[in-house]
C-alpha positions as CSV (number, residue, x, y, z in Angstrom):
1,X,-38.8,63.8,36.0
2,X,-35.7,65.7,37.2
3,X,-35.3,66.1,41.0
4,X,-32.8,67.1,43.7
5,X,-32.9,65.5,47.1
6,X,-30.7,66.4,50.1
7,X,-29.3,63.1,51.5
8,X,-27.1,64.6,54.2
9,X,-26.3,68.0,55.5
10,X,-24.1,69.1,58.4
11,X,-21.9,72.1,58.9
12,X,-20.2,73.1,55.6
13,X,-21.0,69.7,54.0
14,X,-23.9,68.6,52.0
15,X,-24.7,65.5,49.9
16,X,-27.3,65.8,47.2
17,X,-29.0,63.1,45.1
18,X,-29.6,64.3,41.5
19,X,-32.2,62.2,39.7
20,X,-33.2,62.3,36.0
21,X,-30.5,64.9,35.2
22,X,-28.2,64.1,32.3
23,X,-24.5,63.6,33.3
24,X,-23.3,66.6,31.4
25,X,-25.7,68.9,33.3
26,X,-24.9,67.3,36.6
27,X,-21.1,67.8,36.0
28,X,-21.7,71.4,34.9
29,X,-23.5,71.9,38.2
30,X,-20.6,70.4,40.1
31,X,-18.1,72.7,38.4
32,X,-20.2,75.8,39.1
33,X,-20.5,74.8,42.8
34,X,-16.7,74.7,42.9
35,X,-15.7,77.9,41.0
36,X,-18.7,79.6,39.5
37,X,-20.5,80.9,42.5
38,X,-19.5,84.5,43.6
39,X,-17.9,84.9,47.0
40,X,-16.0,87.7,48.7
41,X,-12.2,87.8,48.9
42,X,-9.7,90.5,49.6
43,X,-8.4,91.8,46.3
44,X,-6.5,94.9,47.1
45,X,-4.4,95.8,50.2
46,X,-2.8,99.1,51.2
47,X,0.0,98.5,53.6
48,X,0.4,101.5,55.9
49,X,3.0,100.0,58.3
50,X,4.6,96.6,58.3
51,X,7.7,96.1,60.5
52,X,7.2,92.3,60.8
53,X,9.6,89.8,59.1
54,X,6.9,88.9,56.7
55,X,7.1,91.0,53.5
56,X,4.1,93.0,52.2
57,X,3.5,90.4,49.5
58,X,3.3,87.6,52.1
59,X,0.8,89.6,54.2
60,X,-1.3,90.4,51.1
61,X,-1.4,86.7,50.0
62,X,-2.5,85.5,53.5
63,X,-5.3,88.1,53.5
64,X,-6.4,87.2,50.0
65,X,-6.6,83.5,50.9
66,X,-8.7,84.2,54.1
67,X,-12.3,83.1,53.3
68,X,-14.9,85.8,54.0
69,X,-18.5,85.4,54.8
70,X,-20.6,86.5,51.8
71,X,-24.0,88.1,51.4
72,X,-25.2,87.8,47.8
73,X,-28.5,89.5,48.5
74,X,-26.9,93.0,49.1
75,X,-23.8,93.0,47.0
76,X,-23.0,92.6,43.3
77,X,-19.9,91.8,41.3
78,X,-18.0,95.0,40.2
79,X,-18.5,94.1,36.5
80,X,-22.3,94.6,36.9
81,X,-22.3,97.4,39.5
82,X,-23.9,100.7,38.5
83,X,-21.0,102.7,40.0
84,X,-18.7,101.8,37.0
85,X,-15.8,102.7,39.3
86,X,-12.4,101.1,39.7
87,X,-12.5,102.0,43.4
88,X,-16.0,100.4,43.8
89,X,-18.8,101.5,46.0
90,X,-20.9,100.2,49.0
91,X,-22.7,97.7,46.7
92,X,-19.6,96.1,45.2
93,X,-16.7,96.3,47.8
94,X,-16.1,96.2,51.5
95,X,-13.3,97.8,53.5
96,X,-11.6,95.8,56.2
97,X,-8.9,97.3,58.5
98,X,-6.2,95.9,60.7
99,X,-4.1,97.9,63.2
100,X,-2.1,95.6,65.5
101,X,-0.7,98.4,67.7
102,X,2.6,97.6,69.5
103,X,3.3,95.1,72.2
104,X,6.1,94.1,74.5
105,X,5.6,90.4,73.8
106,X,5.7,88.2,70.7
107,X,2.2,87.6,69.4
108,X,0.3,86.3,66.4
109,X,-2.0,88.6,64.4
110,X,-5.0,86.6,63.3
111,X,-8.2,87.2,61.3
112,X,-9.8,88.2,64.5
113,X,-7.8,91.5,64.3
114,X,-9.5,92.4,61.0
115,X,-12.4,94.8,61.5
116,X,-15.0,95.1,58.7
117,X,-17.2,98.1,57.8
118,X,-19.9,95.5,57.1
119,X,-21.0,93.2,60.0
120,X,-21.7,90.3,57.6
121,X,-18.6,90.4,55.5
122,X,-15.8,89.1,57.8
123,X,-13.5,86.1,58.1
124,X,-15.2,82.8,58.5
125,X,-13.0,82.0,61.4
126,X,-11.2,84.3,63.9
127,X,-8.3,81.9,64.2
128,X,-6.6,82.2,60.8
129,X,-2.9,83.4,61.4
130,X,-1.7,86.4,59.3
131,X,1.7,87.3,60.8
132,X,3.8,86.8,63.9
133,X,5.0,90.1,65.5
134,X,8.1,90.3,67.7
135,X,8.1,92.9,70.5
136,X,7.8,96.4,69.1
137,X,6.7,95.3,65.6
138,X,3.5,96.6,64.1
139,X,1.1,95.8,61.2
140,X,-1.4,98.3,59.9
141,X,-3.3,98.1,56.7
142,X,-6.5,98.6,54.7
143,X,-7.9,95.7,52.7
144,X,-10.6,95.9,50.1
145,X,-12.8,92.9,49.4
146,X,-15.0,92.3,46.3
147,X,-17.1,89.5,44.8
148,X,-15.4,87.2,42.4
149,X,-15.4,83.6,41.1
150,X,-13.0,80.8,41.5
151,X,-12.7,80.5,37.7
152,X,-10.8,83.8,38.0
153,X,-8.7,82.9,41.1
154,X,-8.8,80.1,43.7
155,X,-9.3,82.7,46.5
156,X,-12.9,83.1,45.3
157,X,-13.6,79.3,45.3
158,X,-16.9,78.7,47.1
159,X,-16.1,75.1,47.8
160,X,-13.0,73.1,48.7
161,X,-14.7,69.8,47.6
162,X,-17.2,69.3,44.8
163,X,-17.4,65.7,43.7
164,X,-19.9,63.8,41.5
165,X,-20.4,60.0,41.8
166,X,-22.8,57.5,40.4
167,X,-26.0,56.7,42.4
168,X,-27.6,53.3,42.8
169,X,-29.7,53.7,39.7
170,X,-28.5,54.6,36.2
171,X,-30.3,58.0,36.2
172,X,-28.9,59.0,39.6
173,X,-25.8,61.0,40.5
174,X,-24.6,62.0,44.0
175,X,-23.1,65.5,44.4
176,X,-20.9,65.9,47.5
177,X,-20.1,69.5,48.4
178,X,-17.9,71.0,51.1
179,X,-17.9,74.8,51.2
180,X,-15.1,77.1,52.5
181,X,-17.6,78.8,54.8
182,X,-18.3,81.9,52.8
183,X,-21.7,80.6,52.0
184,X,-23.8,77.8,53.4
185,X,-23.9,74.5,51.3
186,X,-27.6,75.2,50.5
187,X,-26.7,78.7,49.3
188,X,-24.0,77.4,47.0
189,X,-26.3,74.7,45.6
190,X,-29.2,77.2,45.0
191,X,-26.9,79.8,43.5
192,X,-25.2,77.2,41.3
193,X,-28.6,76.0,39.9
194,X,-29.6,79.6,39.1
195,X,-26.2,80.2,37.4
196,X,-26.6,77.0,35.3
197,X,-30.1,78.0,34.3
198,X,-28.8,81.4,33.3
199,X,-25.9,80.0,31.2
200,X,-28.2,77.5,29.4
201,X,-30.6,80.3,28.6
202,X,-27.8,82.4,27.2
203,X,-26.5,79.5,25.2
204,X,-30.0,78.8,23.8
205,X,-30.3,82.5,22.7
206,X,-27.0,82.2,21.0
207,X,-28.1,79.2,19.1
208,X,-31.3,80.9,18.1
209,X,-29.4,83.8,16.5
210,X,-27.2,81.3,14.5
211,X,-30.2,79.3,13.3
């Protein structure tokens, strides 16, 4: 009988023992945990003012690679949202704003300076540097985040580590997962299992039409 047992869990790391699951399915689960679970990431940035030495493209890249906490219960991916809008809506995108103001001293703008319209969807850490501002320099922008998957771009990866090793018995595999903080390890595992089940169901239906 197939089973899943949590061996170790702390912080953003989880170790799970998979028993009675064929290797190909265990590896598929590993891949989905890494890049097949939806997470939020900034995908579009409107620069209103940037007088720092970092070009707009550099600011945009740093924002895009800043992991954001994700709530999959209230938001959907744009491709399946009922709004069918390129601009998105409250169910498929979140607006974050940054306005550094001006200062007489050199300072570092960090992820703590990003304010989100949704209290849940915000940077996983307040200490991620975005740009260094010299006296008198400013940075003001609007950033739009949406759900996506790591298979589309690494900024949507739900995990930084997803490794599969052999267990003590021939029918056992050990899955070690370290998330980026957007979702808890348990949420990533649960969502990945649901995604794998969905894909297998779709594959089964495809085979049925061929047969």
